C-alpha positions in Angstrom: 96.8 85.5 117.6 99.0 88.4 117.8 98.6 88.8 114.0 95.6 88.4 113.9 95.2 91.4 116.6 98.2 93.4 114.3 95.7 93.1 111.2 92.9 94.0 112.9 94.5 97.2 114.5 95.3 98.0 111.0 92.2 97.7 109.6 90.8 100.0 112.2 93.3 102.6 111.2 92.4 102.2 108.0 88.8 102.4 108.1 88.8 105.2 110.4 87.0 108.6 108.9 89.0 111.6 107.2 88.9 114.9 108.7 85.9 117.1 107.0 85.9 120.2 105.7 88.6 122.8 105.4 89.3 126.4 106.7 90.5 129.4 106.3 92.7 130.5 109.2 91.4 133.7 108.5 87.9 133.1 107.8 87.2 130.0 109.5 85.5 127.3 107.7 85.3 127.1 103.6 81.7 126.3 102.8 80.6 124.7 99.9 84.3 123.7 99.5 84.3 119.8 98.6 85.5 117.8 101.7 89.0 117.0 102.3 89.5 113.3 100.4 89.8 110.9 102.5 89.0 106.9 102.8 85.7 106.9 101.5 86.1 108.5 98.1 89.6 106.5 97.8 89.4 104.3 94.9 88.8 100.5 95.3 92.3 99.7 93.3 94.0 101.9 95.9 91.9 100.6 99.2 93.0 96.7 97.7 96.2 98.2 97.7 96.5 99.3 101.0 94.8 96.2 102.1 97.6 94.3 100.1 100.4 96.4 102.3 98.8 95.1 105.6 98.3 91.2 104.9 98.0 89.7 101.5 95.3 87.5 103.0 93.2 90.7 103.6 93.3 92.0 99.6 92.9 88.4 98.2 89.8 87.7 100.8 88.2 91.2 100.1 88.9 90.3 96.2 87.1 86.9 96.6 83.9 88.9 98.4 83.7 91.2 95.9 83.6 88.9 93.3 80.9 87.1 95.4 79.1 89.6 96.4 78.9 90.9 92.4 78.3 87.6 91.0 75.4 87.1 94.0 74.0 90.3 94.5 74.1 91.5 90.5 76.3 95.1 91.4 79.9 96.1 92.3 80.4 96.5 95.9 81.5 100.8 96.5 84.6 101.4 98.1 82.7 102.8 100.9 80.6 99.6 101.5 84.5 97.5 101.4 85.0 99.7 104.1 81.8 99.2 106.0 82.0 95.5 105.8 85.6 95.7 106.9 84.8 98.1 110.1 81.3 97.7 111.7 81.5 95.9 114.4 83.8 92.7 114.0 83.3 93.4 110.4 81.4 90.8 108.3 81.6 87.4 109.3 81.9 86.3 105.7 84.4 88.6 104.7 86.3 87.9 107.3 85.9 84.2 107.1 87.6 84.8 103.6 90.2 86.5 104.7 91.0 83.2 106.8 90.5 81.2 103.9 92.4 83.1 101.9 95.3 82.9 104.7 95.2 79.5 105.5 94.7 78.5 101.5 91.5 76.6 102.2 89.2 76.4 98.7 86.7 74.4 100.7 86.1 77.4 103.5 85.7 79.9 100.8 83.8 78.3 98.4 81.1 77.4 100.8 81.9 80.9 102.6 80.5 82.7 98.7 77.0 81.1 99.4 76.6 83.0 103.0 76.8 86.6 101.4 73.8 89.1 102.0 72.5 91.3 99.4 71.3 94.3 101.0 67.7 95.0 100.1 66.6 96.8 97.0 67.1 100.8 97.5 69.4 100.1 100.5 73.0 101.2 100.2 
């Protein structure tokens, strides 16, 4: 139970929005400047690497989720979409289940969960 709580706490830290905007001490915010790079524009491989550092099962479950989503929905998830699946509420139940199945090495649960992935409506992201 403690490991699960630690994993959720660390995932929460990963999914917090980064600071926005830049400023100049003399002039205030710099308008039109790009925002500070953060988790929303992080390459997917880097995000998966962070998950691996937290818990290898988190990375493995996320990779399963990504592959199953692409196969079922016909497109790849972005880093932002994966981050939202991790952090919205208690997390996407299928993604959280895949992480648990990976941790338990439960192939049957993994296969059952893969069929439960929901594809967003066309035009929705």
